[in-house]
N, C-alpha and C positions, 0 to 999 in steps of 0.2 A: 504493499499500500504506500503510496506517495504521500510525503508529509508536506503540508501546505502551511504557510505562515500566517500568523493572525492578521498581518498587514495584507497579504493576498486576499484572505477571506474578506476582509473589511472592503477592498477593491471590488471584489465581485458583488457583495452585497449592495454596495453603493450604485454599482452599475445596473443591478436588478431594480433597484428602487427607482433609479432614474427612468428606466424604461417604462415602469408600470405608472409613475406619475405623468409621463408624457402622454400615454394612452388615457389616463384618468383627466388629464387637462383637456384633451380633445374631446372626450365625452361630455365634460362639463361645458366647454364653449358651444357644441352643438346642441346642448339641451337635453341629452339623452340620461344625464345622471345629475342629480341635485343634491349637494351635502348641506346639512343644516349647520349653521354656525352663529355664534353671538359675536358680532363686530360693529364697529360704528358704520353709519351709512357710507362714509368715504370709501371704506375698504370692500363694500358689498359688490362693487362693480367688477372686481377681479375675482375669479374663482380661487378657492382656498388652496387648491392642488398648485397653483402658480407659486405661491409662497413656498410650500413645501418642496416644489421642483427646484426652485432657485436655491434653497439651502442645501438640497441634496447634490445639485451640481457643483455648488461651491466645495462641498465636502469632498467630492469625487476628484475636483481639480487640485486640492490640497494633497490628496493622497497620491495622485499620479505624477504631481509635480517633481517630487524627488525620490521616487520609489527605487531608483537605482542606486542611490547613496546609502542605503541601509543594507547592512550585512547581519545575517542571523548570528545570535550569540553562541549557537552550537558549531559554528565554524572553527575548525582547528587546522592551521597549516601543517601540511605532512612534511616530514623530515627527507632528507636524502636518503637515509637508510630505508625508510618506507617505500620510497619510489623504487630503489634497486632490488629490494628483497621481497616485500610483501606484494606490491603491485604486480610484479611478474608472475606470482603463483595464484593470483586470482582467477575464478573461472571467467569465461568470455562475457557473460551477462554483466557480472559486477564490473569487469574491466570497462565495459561500454558505459556504464553509469558514471564512472569516474572521469574516463578519458573522452567521452562522446564520439569514439571512433573504433573502427576494427583495429585488431593488432597489426594486420598487414599494412593498413594505411599508416599507422604510427611508425612502423618499421621503414616504410618507404620515405616518409617526412624526416625521420632521424637520419636516414642515409643522405638525403639531399642536404640536411643543414650541417652534418658533421664536419665537412671540409671548412665551413665558415667559422666553426666554433674552436678551431685550433690557433 
């Protein structure tokens, strides 16, 4: 089972809410749905879902703005010993999870880069 961060879950939830509120706003504007609320007369012209949609879009924007700057606390940098001893002995599936490529592709790329690393 793939682990997903709380931040990623929050982004997914915010995206679903924005989609739902867009549909709800359209239904309110067309008159197919009416939500009851208690607000001053000045605010009654705009559907309630517009305010909820604006808030949720702001929240989604904040979550997406710097999502690549955050790193999970469970991340542990691997040592050279781990790369030389443990990684080579992993099964193919686990190798692909760490390296995101086949062993043959990695060997080919390592062979191409080796002359430049000397």
